[in-house]
N, C-alpha and C positions, 0 to 999 in steps of 0.2 A: 242753402236751399236754392238761392238764385243761380249758383253755378250749376246745380243739378237741372234746373229748368232750362238753362241755356244749352244743354247737350241732351235733350230728351230723345233725339234720334238714336244716339249711341246707347242711351239707357235702354231704350226699347230693344235694340239689337242684342245687347248683353243679356237682357232678361229672357229673350226668346229662346235661347239655348237651353237653360235648365228647365223651362216650362215644357218644351216638346220632349225632353228626356225624362220627364217624371215617369215612374214605373207603372202607374195604373191609369186607366182611361178616365175615371171620374176625377182623379187629381188634375189630369191634363185639362179637363173641362173648366174646373174652377180657376186653374192657373191661366187658361186661355181667356177667360172673362176678364181677369185682372190685367193681362197683357193687352187686351183690346182697349181698356180704359187708358192705359199708358200710351198706346198707340194714338188714341184720339187726341190726347194732350200734345203729343209730339207732332202730329199732323196739323193740328190747329195752329201751333206755333209757327210751322213752316208755311202754312197757307195764309196767315195774317197779312193783309196788304200793307199795314203801316206799324209804327211802333206799338209795343204791347202796352195796354192800360193796366192800372192796378187791379181793376176788377177782373180783367182777362188773366192776369197772372194768378190771382186767387182761385179762380175756377180751374185753371190748369194745375195748380198745386193741389187742389182737392181731388181731382181726377188721378193724379199720380199717387197720392197717399192711399186713396181707396183701392187703386189698382195694385199697388205693392202690398196692401193688406190682403187682397185676394191671392196674390202670388205666394205670400207667406203662409196663408192657410193651406193652399195647394201643396207647398213643400212639406208641411206637417202631415197632410193626408197621404203623401207619397212615401212617408217612412213606413206606413203599414203595407208592406208589399204582399202581393198575392201568394198564398201558400201553395205548395205543389198540388194539394188535393183540391184546391178551389177551382171552380169552373170559370168560364169567360163571363165577364160582367155584362156584355152586350151580345146580341144575336150574331150569328155567323156572318162573316164578311161579304158573303154572296147575297145576303138577304136584301131584297128590294133592288138588286143591281141588275141592270140591263144595258148591255152595250152592243151596238150593231156596227161592226167594223169588218168589212170584207175587202177583197181585192179591188172591187169597183170604187167603193168609198175611199179607200186609201189612194188610189190613182187620182180620183177626183180632187182629194185634198192637196196632193203634190202638185197637180196641174194648176189649181187655183192659187197656191202659194208662189209658184214660180212663173206664172203666166206673164209674159211682158205686154200682152195685148188683151183688150176687153173681150174679144172673141173667145180667146183660150180660157179666160176666166169664167165666162159664161159655160164653156164646155165642162170645166171642172165642177162648177155649181150643178149642172145637169146630171153629171155622173154620181154625185153625192146624193142628190134628191132621188135618183132612180134607185140607189141602194137602199135608201130609207123607205121608199115605196115597196120594194121587194120584202123588206123586213116586216113591214106592217101587214102585208098580204099573208105572209107565212105565219104571222101571229094570229091571223083570223080576227083582226080588230078593225072593222070597216070604219067605225067612227073616228079612229085615229088618223084616217086619211084626210079628214076635213081640214084640220090646221095645215097639214103638209100641202095639200092642193092649194090652199089659200096663199101659203108662202110662195109656192111655185108660180102661181098667177102673178102675185105682186112682183116677184123678181123678173118674171118674163116681161111684164109691162115696163119695168125700169130698164132692163137691157134694150128692149124694143125701142123705147124713147131715146136712149143714148145713141143707138144705132142709126135712128132716123135723123137725129140732130147732127151727128158727127160723121156718119158713114161707117159701115162695118169694117173697112180695111184701113182707116186712118185713125184708129182709136187706141193708140199706145197709152198705157195707164199713166206713164210719166207726164204725158202732155194733156190729159183730160182736164186738169185745173185751168188750163188756158183756152178750153174750148168754148164755143159760143152757146153756153147754157145760161138761160135767163134766170133771174132770182126766183120767179114763180116755179119754173121747172126744177130748180135745185131744191126747193122746199118739198116738192112732190116726190122727187127721186129720194131725198133723204128719209122721208116718211116711208116709202115702200121698202127700201133696203133695210133701215133700221128695224121697222116692224117685222119684217120677214126674219131678220137675224134673231130677234127676241123669241120668235115662235119655234124656230128649229133648234135653239140652243140647248134645250133640255132642262131649263130651269122651271121651278114652279110658276104657275100651276100646271104646266105641261111637262112635268118631270117623270111621268110614268109612261111616256110614249114608247112604242116598240124600239125606236132607234136610240133611246137613252141619251147619252152624251156623245153619241157618234158624230153628230153635226155641230158640236160645240166649236171645234177648230174652224169650221167653215164660217160660222157666225163672227168669230174673231177676225178671219181673213176679210170678210165683207166690210166690217167696220174699219179695221186698220189699213186696208189697202185701197178702199174705195170711198167710204164716207168721210173719214177724218181728213185725208189730204185733198179730196176733190170737192166735197160739199160742206165746207165748214160752216157756212151760214145757215144752211139747211139743218145741219146737226144742232147748231145753237138754238134754232126755233123749236125743235122737238126734244131738246135735252131735258127739260123738266119732267114731261110725261114719261120719258124713257127712264130717267133716274127713279121716279116714283114707282114705276113697275118693277125695276130691278131691286129697289129697297124692299118692296113687298116680297118678291121672290127670295131674296137673301134672308129676311126674317122668317119666312115660311120654311125654307130649307133648314135653317139653324134650329127652329123649334122642332122639327121632325127628325133632327139628327142626320140629315142627308148632306154630309159635309163636302163631298165633291161637287154637289150641285150648288151649295153655297159658295164654294170657291169659284165656280164658273160665273155665278152671278156677280160676285165681287170683281172678278176680272172684266166683265162687261161694263161694270160701273167705271172702272179705270178707262176703258176704251171710249165710253161715251163722254168722258171729260174733254177729249180732243187735244189734251196736252201730251207732249212727247213722253215725259216721264210716266204719266198715267197709261199711255198706250203700251209702252214697253212692259210695265208692271202688269197691266191687264193680260197681255199675251202670256206672260209667265203664269199667271193665275189659271187662266183657261187651260193652258197645256197641262198644268199640274193636275187639275181636276180630271181632265180627259185621260191622262196617262195612268193615274192611280186607279181610276174606275176601271180602265181597261185591264190593268195589271191585276187588280183584285179578282175580277171576273175570270181571267185566264187561270190564276192560281187556284180558284175555287173549282173550276172544271177538272183540274188535275188532282184535286183532293188535298191541296196544301193551303195553308193560311198564314197570316202574318204572326210574328211573335208579339204578344202584348207588352213585353218589356221594352222592345226596341222599335216598335213600329211607329212611335211618335217622331222619331228622327225623320221620317219621310215628310213630315209637315214643315220642316225648317225652311225650304225654299218659299213655300206659300206664305209662311208667317213673315218673312222678310220682304217679299213682294207686296204684301198687303199694306205696308206703311206708305210707299210712294203712290199706290193706287188710291188709298183713302186721301192723301194730301191733294192730289189732283182733282179728286171729286169735291172735296170741300172747297176748292177755289171756284168752282162753277155752281154748286148746289149745296150750300152749307147745311141747311136745315134738313133736307132730305137724306143727305149722306150721314148726318148725326143720327137721324132716326134709323137708318139701316144698320148702323153700328150698334145702336141700342137694341134692336131685334136680335142681332148676333150675340151680344152679351146675354140677353134673356134666354136664348136657345142653349148656350153653353152652360149657364146656371141650371137650366132645367135638367140637362144631362148630368151634371155634377151633383145635384142635390135631390133630383126627382127620379121618375121612373126611367128605365133604360131607353135609349134612342133606337131608331129603326135600322141603323147601319153602324159599321164598326167604329166610326169616329168617336169623339172628337179628336182632332189633331192626330189622325191616323196613327 
């Protein structure tokens, strides 16, 4: 057992493959809950600052045993494959899916991703927000403009402050960390940018906005390119409330079966950790949620849908990236990260044993 506990990371990776390949959605839900418990044990082991105590090892062993019991139950459920006459267990893949991605938004994302200067980054942000405004106006949902306008104002204030302090022509992103930004200004900038990123990301409770997850990559870019490398002290100050909001968003998305939103929320958790491994894993999770949401929407418009037997394989990159994201988040906010994972487990079990979810997940 001790040898098993010493290699929990590899145990998690090996167990992730059969879980995502289970043939039914409900079996994948129960298996995913068990896998999440094993992942919590593995992440806690990697995030522990010192030598493991006996009590810590006992808790980890209990998590692994309960997780493996859940995975074993899921494997037994998976033996009862869907008959050819049986209908889908969950609603159509397009149900509740809204993605706003046009040429303007795509150009804005590319500019924001590759921009060497803050001015070009601001241009990319403006294009993405303009695309979201157009989608909201077309959807005839004026109230949805309120959070979008609030995020635009906050980002405008942040960029305006940076331009005032550094000058619009001397703001290369690589040199911003050495700029003359006071600690008070750094805290204010981190609040404005992090708050705006959470508003536009498309995670609960703002997960039914007309732009959907269309701005989720922009939120990851703002955190990964601007907040984490340039304002680390400001991020550390607002880390706890940000992780709390994301924990609620992750639990909410899991409880309602909106798994792409849950994946984006988990990715933002990794990004808010500020650690390199968490940032990389967070970017993978956000991109996975955005790409799958977009792909499902495009497939639904063409009248096609994913195969129930093999669609779980799509979740493997997200399942593997979740472990380093959780590890990084545990290092900075252990309690809130554990609560977020607990909400995810509860949501998976709700789908596995309770009534159908609202979207095609879990574990796509």
